Backbone bond lengths (Angstrom), bond angles and torsions (degrees), N, CA, C in turn:
res aa  C-N    CA-C-N  psi(-1)  N-CA   C-N-CA  omega(-1)  CA-C   N-CA-C  phi
1 M - - - 1.444 - - 1.522 109.42 -
2 S 1.296 116.85 145.39 1.459 122.48 -177.49 1.528 110.94 -74.88
3 A 1.332 115.00 140.92 1.465 120.15 177.14 1.528 111.13 -84.17
4 V 1.321 116.71 -9.35 1.462 121.17 -179.50 1.527 108.99 -73.85
5 R 1.299 116.44 130.91 1.469 121.89 178.00 1.528 108.80 -94.74
6 H 1.321 115.22 124.37 1.461 120.76 178.22 1.523 109.20 -112.51
7 K 1.319 115.12 158.36 1.462 120.32 174.18 1.535 108.11 -66.06
8 P 1.313 118.31 146.90 1.467 120.50 -178.68 1.534 113.70 -63.38
9 C 1.318 117.79 -18.00 1.466 121.19 -178.77 1.534 112.68 -88.28
10 L 1.326 118.93 -0.78 1.468 122.11 -177.68 1.529 110.79 -53.95
11 G 1.327 116.73 123.88 1.457 122.39 177.62 1.517 114.98 80.01
12 K 1.321 117.66 13.21 1.467 120.61 -174.53 1.527 113.24 -117.77
13 I 1.328 116.62 32.97 1.465 120.91 178.96 1.531 110.75 -65.43
14 F 1.343 116.40 -37.78 1.464 122.50 -179.00 1.528 109.72 -101.09
15 P 1.336 117.97 162.10 1.464 119.93 175.52 1.527 110.83 -60.15
16 K 1.316 116.23 150.02 1.461 120.78 179.60 1.525 110.97 -66.88
17 H 1.314 116.75 -39.81 1.462 122.47 179.38 1.519 108.54 -133.47
18 V 1.313 115.87 152.53 1.461 120.58 173.21 1.516 106.42 -122.48
19 G 1.303 115.84 119.27 1.456 121.48 -179.38 1.517 109.12 -166.34
20 I 1.310 115.43 -169.80 1.458 120.41 179.81 1.525 109.21 -57.59
21 G 1.319 115.45 136.11 1.458 120.71 -179.54 1.513 111.18 104.83
22 E 1.319 115.15 -166.31 1.463 120.81 -177.69 1.521 109.55 -107.17
23 Q 1.319 115.46 128.69 1.464 122.13 179.64 1.518 107.68 -127.31
24 A 1.313 117.06 138.09 1.464 120.05 -177.09 1.519 111.33 -132.16
25 G 1.326 114.35 136.42 1.447 121.84 167.77 1.517 107.07 -105.12
26 K 1.309 116.44 -172.96 1.463 119.02 -178.34 1.530 111.36 -65.47
27 V 1.327 117.75 -35.38 1.467 121.88 -177.46 1.527 112.00 -113.25
28 F 1.311 117.39 -44.28 1.462 122.32 -173.54 1.524 111.45 -105.30
29 S 1.340 115.91 138.57 1.462 122.74 177.15 1.518 108.80 -127.72
30 V 1.333 115.61 147.53 1.461 121.56 179.55 1.522 108.28 -134.96
31 R 1.322 114.97 137.61 1.468 120.14 173.96 1.518 107.01 -126.68
32 I 1.320 115.57 128.77 1.457 121.35 177.42 1.519 107.97 -123.72
33 D 1.332 115.43 117.67 1.461 121.05 174.99 1.523 107.22 -90.31
34 P 1.320 118.27 135.20 1.465 120.47 -176.48 1.530 111.80 -64.13
35 P 1.332 116.19 153.98 1.460 118.96 176.79 1.530 109.57 -64.67
36 A 1.313 115.48 149.68 1.466 121.02 179.09 1.518 108.55 -134.63
37 G 1.311 116.29 116.23 1.459 120.31 -179.65 1.519 110.82 60.88
38 M 1.325 115.94 -122.90 1.467 121.01 -179.68 1.526 112.39 -87.80
39 M 1.319 116.52 -2.95 1.466 120.53 -178.67 1.526 110.01 -83.19
40 R 1.305 115.81 136.71 1.462 120.95 175.94 1.524 109.50 -74.82
41 A 1.313 115.88 163.32 1.463 120.47 176.11 1.526 108.70 -59.70
42 R 1.316 116.01 139.98 1.464 120.69 178.82 1.521 108.32 -101.08
43 T 1.327 115.20 133.71 1.462 119.39 -178.30 1.522 110.68 -121.69
44 E 1.306 114.56 150.28 1.459 122.76 176.78 1.513 107.22 -142.47
45 S 1.310 116.63 139.47 1.464 119.19 174.42 1.522 108.60 -131.79
46 E 1.316 115.02 149.75 1.459 120.53 -179.09 1.517 109.68 -135.63
47 I 1.315 114.80 151.18 1.460 122.48 176.45 1.516 107.67 -122.87
48 D 1.311 116.12 128.15 1.461 121.45 175.78 1.534 107.07 -90.41
49 I 1.324 116.36 94.73 1.469 121.87 -174.88 1.526 111.59 -61.34
50 Q 1.314 117.79 -39.80 1.464 119.81 178.79 1.532 110.59 -62.26
51 Q 1.334 116.27 -41.70 1.467 119.64 178.30 1.530 110.32 -66.82
52 W 1.343 117.46 -38.16 1.464 121.45 177.42 1.528 110.09 -60.03
53 D 1.320 116.15 -45.23 1.466 120.18 177.59 1.523 110.79 -60.72
54 D 1.334 116.97 -42.18 1.466 120.71 177.25 1.527 110.77 -62.24
55 C 1.320 116.60 -42.83 1.467 120.61 179.43 1.529 111.09 -61.44
56 Q 1.323 116.56 -42.57 1.460 119.44 -178.51 1.525 112.23 -65.17
57 R 1.317 117.22 -26.15 1.468 120.74 177.54 1.532 112.36 -82.28
58 C 1.300 117.18 -13.91 1.465 121.79 -176.97 1.529 110.20 -69.59
59 P 1.330 118.24 137.11 1.462 120.72 178.84 1.534 113.20 -64.58
60 E 1.326 118.62 -17.74 1.470 121.08 179.63 1.531 113.06 -95.05
61 F 1.324 118.01 2.95 1.464 120.90 -175.57 1.529 112.27 -57.27
62 E 1.320 117.62 -40.62 1.473 120.85 -176.45 1.527 112.48 -63.16
63 S 1.311 118.49 -23.73 1.464 120.10 174.35 1.533 111.27 -101.56
64 C 1.315 117.18 -27.08 1.462 121.49 -178.19 1.528 111.91 -67.04
65 Y 1.316 116.83 -44.79 1.465 119.44 -176.84 1.536 111.46 -63.21
66 P 1.354 119.60 -48.99 1.465 118.16 177.23 1.536 112.79 -62.01
67 L 1.329 117.12 -35.87 1.465 119.63 177.47 1.526 110.26 -65.12
68 S 1.317 117.51 -41.10 1.469 121.52 176.97 1.523 110.67 -62.08
69 M 1.332 117.39 -43.03 1.470 121.53 179.20 1.528 111.00 -65.66
70 A 1.328 117.25 -41.18 1.465 121.02 179.21 1.526 110.48 -64.30
71 T 1.313 116.78 -40.84 1.461 121.20 178.07 1.522 110.34 -63.05
72 L 1.320 116.62 -43.17 1.464 121.71 178.05 1.532 110.92 -62.54
73 A 1.327 117.12 -42.55 1.466 121.23 178.72 1.527 110.96 -63.43
74 L 1.317 117.22 -42.41 1.460 120.82 178.65 1.527 110.80 -64.01
75 Q 1.316 117.41 -44.73 1.466 121.10 178.67 1.525 110.97 -61.07
76 T 1.323 116.96 -39.52 1.464 121.60 179.07 1.522 110.55 -65.09
77 A 1.330 116.84 -44.02 1.463 121.10 179.62 1.525 111.26 -63.63
78 V 1.309 117.05 -43.71 1.465 120.72 179.47 1.525 110.23 -64.70
79 A 1.325 117.36 -44.28 1.465 121.25 -179.34 1.528 111.39 -63.01
80 A 1.323 117.52 -33.16 1.464 121.20 -179.15 1.532 111.82 -69.57
81 H 1.313 116.99 -20.55 1.463 120.90 -177.58 1.528 113.34 -105.61
82 H 1.328 117.42 2.94 1.473 119.88 -179.57 1.493 110.99 -136.39
């Protein structure tokens, strides 16, 4: 285990999962309402600009953002195969 102490929010800029319902990361949130009848699923996304500004000031931002992107890419790849 690493002796380096990280903030608990490291790598959590985006929601952990994207699916039906409301999912929130530290900065980005997504809400997906299920399709109903002939209506397609409705989606909404939000950005917390104040939190984004706080994240950019964080000394761990330079590693947090790539980790968040890598996590998102992995989740996307797994979801595409299941």
